[in-house]
N, C-alpha and C positions, 0 to 999 in steps of 0.2 A: 504493500501500499503505501502511495506516493506520500508525500508530505504536504500535498496540496490535498490531497483527501483525508489525512489526520485531520486538518485544520477545518475541512468542512463536516466532521464528526461521521467519517467513512462513507461518506457519499463522493462518488466520482466527479470529478471537477465538470461541470456544464450541464449534469443532469439536475434535472428540477427536484425539489426537498419534496416529499410527500408526506402527507396528513397522517397520525396514527390511524390503523386499523379500528372499526368499531370493535365495540368488546360484545361477546355474545351474551343474549338476555339471561342464557343459563348461568354465566358465571355472576352474574348481579345479584342471581336471586338470594334471597334472605340478606343482601346487603343493608345497612341501616341508613336510613333517607337523612340527607341534611336537616339539622334541629332549625325549625322555623320559631320565629320570637315569640314568646309567650304573651298571649292576647292580656292587656291589663282589664284586671276587674272594674265594672262598672262603678262609679261613683254612687254613692246614696245620696240621695236629694237632702242637703242640709235643712231639717226643719228650723222654722222661726223660734227664737228664745221665748221662754216662757213669763209673760207679764202677770198673770193672775193666777196664785196657788193657793187652794184651799187645803186644809187637812186635818180631817177629823174632828170641822167646825160644828158649834152647836150654841143655840142662843136661846137662856133660859129667861123669863119672865115670871114675876111673883105677882099674883092675883089676889086682892083681898077680896074678902066675900062677904063683908060689910061694908056699906057706903059711908065714908069719911068726907065730911064737907071741908074740912080746915085742918091747918097744920097742927092746933092746939088740941083738937079732939084725937089727931092721928097719935101725939105723944100721950095724952092718957091712958089710949086704949092700949098702946106700947108699954107703958110703964105697969098697967094692970094685968098684962098679960090676957088681954082681950083680945087682939088682933090676930084675927085668924086668915089665914092666905094658904093659896094653895098652889103649886108650880105648873108652869104650863111651858112647853117645848116648843118654840116657833120652828127651830131647827136642830137636827140632830143625825151627828155623823156626816155632815156633807164632805166629801173629797172629792176635787177634780180641777184642771186647772186650763188656764186659757193663754195660747201663742198669739205673739205679734200677729195684727192684722185678720185675725179672726172675728167673725160678727157671731155671737151667740144669743141665740133667743131663748128667752127663758119662758116656761110654759107651766100652767099649773091653774087649780081652780082656785076661788077665792080663800083666801087663809090658808094656801098651800108654804107661805115662805117667801116669796117672790121679792116683796119689798125688804125684808129684814135681810135677805141675801145682799140685796143690792148695796143695803145703807151699812153693812158690815163692810163691803168690799171698797166702797165711798168713803169708809173710816168715822162716820156718822155713829155706829155702835160697835163697842167691843165685844168681841164675841167671849160667851162664858166657859168655852172651853174650845181646844184647838188652834189650830196656825193661820194664820192669813198673811201672804205676803204679795206686796203690788210694786210693780216696777215702773215708774213713768208717772207723769202728770195726767191727774183724773179730773174728768169734769163732771158732776152730776147733775140730773136733771130729773130729780127724784118724784117729787110732787108738786102739783098745780099749785103756782104762788110760793113755791119753799124759796126763802131769801129775798122774798118781798116783805115790804112795808106798805099795808095796805092803805094807810094814810098818806104815803108819799105819791106824786103822780108818777107817771110811767117814766118819763123823763129822769126825774130824781132815783128811780128803781134801776133803772140802766146803769148808774153809777154806783149804787149800793151793792146790786147783786155781782156786778162784775169786779168791784173791788173783794168779795167774797171769795171769787174764782181767781183772785189774784192778778188781774190784770192791772196796770198802771194808770193813774188817772189820765196821764197823758193819751195813752194808748185808747183808752174810750171815747176820749174827746175826738180822737181823729177817727173813730168808726163809729161814732154816733149815728150819723145819716145812713150809713149802712145797716146798722142794727133797726133802726127806724123801718127804713125803707123795704127790709126783708119781713118786717112784723105785719106791715099793712097797717100800722096805728097811727099813721101821721096826725088825723082828726081827732085822736084820742091821747096823744101821749103827754100832755100836760093835766090830763085828766086823772082824780086820785085812782087807784089800783083797786080799792074797795069796790069802785063800780063798775068795774071791769068783768064780764063774763068769763067761765071757765077757759073756753076757746082762745079768748083776748091773753089771758093771762098765760097759756101753752104758748101762743106764739111769740108774746115777749120773750119768754123764758128761753125758748129754742133760739130766739135769733142772738140773746148774748150769748148763750152757751157755744153755740157755734160758728162766731164771729173769728176763732181762729180754731185751727186744728191741732186738736188736744191727742195726746198719745193712747188716752183710754176713755170713751164717751160711754157714760152711762144713763140710760133712759128708761123710765118708768111708766110706760102707759101715757106717756105725753103726745102722742102721735094718735090716741084714739078719740081724743077730743077735736073740735074745730070742722070747718067744713073741708068736702072732699077735695077741694082748689089746693087748700094749705096743706093736707095730707100730701097730695102728690108733689107739692113744692118742698116739704122737709123731706122727702123719700129722696127725691131729686139731690137736694144737698147733702143728703146722706151718704149716698153713692158715690157722688165726688169727691167726699172727705176718704171714702175706703180705699178709691183708687189710690189713695197716697198712703195706706198704709194705716189709717186710725182702728184701734180694735174698739168694737162695739159689745156692750153688754145691754141686751133690749128684752123688756117684759112687755109682753101684750097678749090678750087673748084671742086674737086674729091670727090663724094659722098661714092664711093666704098674704098676710102680711109679714110675718115671720119669713116666709120661704122667698117673699121680694127681696128682704133686707137681708138675711142671714145667710151662712153657709153650715152653722152648726147650731145644736139647740140640745137642751136639757130638759126634764121635767121632774118638778117638785112636786110630792104628794104627802101632807100633813108633815111637812117639815123634811121629808128625807127625800135624796135624790134616788130618783127609780129609773132613770135612762138618761144616756148621755150619747151623743154620736152626730153621724150626717143630717141635715136638717130634714130632708124628704122623710127618712126613715122616722125621725121622731115625732114629727107633724102627722105622720100618718098613726102612729101608734097612739097619741094623744086625742086624735079624731075618734079613735074606735073606744078610747076611755070615756068621751064624755056624750057618745051617744044615747 
């Protein structure tokens, strides 16, 4: 073999190099295939953080069996041990949580403990037992006229109720016209609130409470009063707030309204939590209960 052939790897000079012959299939049988990159596990969707958590919450009231008209009579009966009362549990062993952005409808018959539950979450009442954790600023609209002074005009109550919700006076002054416009009470804004109907109080309270986007909004049947036009207007306002991630706790006797506003719901029965889940399932269950 010449020096030229050695340099060309044993191939005579001038001859084209040939490609290696194909390996027969029999020889490749049993060969381990080349490893492919392992598929990355799909990431679980991260749930929003919990903003309201209740663990074993109970609320006990003491109801006197005799009518006591004044404080003096109360202490006389107390000293003589003639003051008899019995305990009533408005809520018992209630445990559930609410995540940021959830809209939770609270259903139940009268006396089920719905309003008591909202007052505990809002910090108005301290539970007799259990633990409540709330993360975020809460704007409660619990009762018609709650936070209003009936002797003050509507305009004066805007500042009063706004200050109770923690709004600075300058902010209220800036938003005053917007509140009046939404409430549709411009012709009555300088009238004492004691002359307002329940629907007018609800309008004014809702307009003040929703002038900002709170982190947690608590509504106790305030959308059940007033005319249908304002109800639609209020629901539209709520839905615009929900798109921004506002958490809503909403008490209503109307399953249709709960379905429109909420994505989850719970049922209270005599102070006990008996159902908690997706809104359609819970509303179907509640409608069966009240038939």
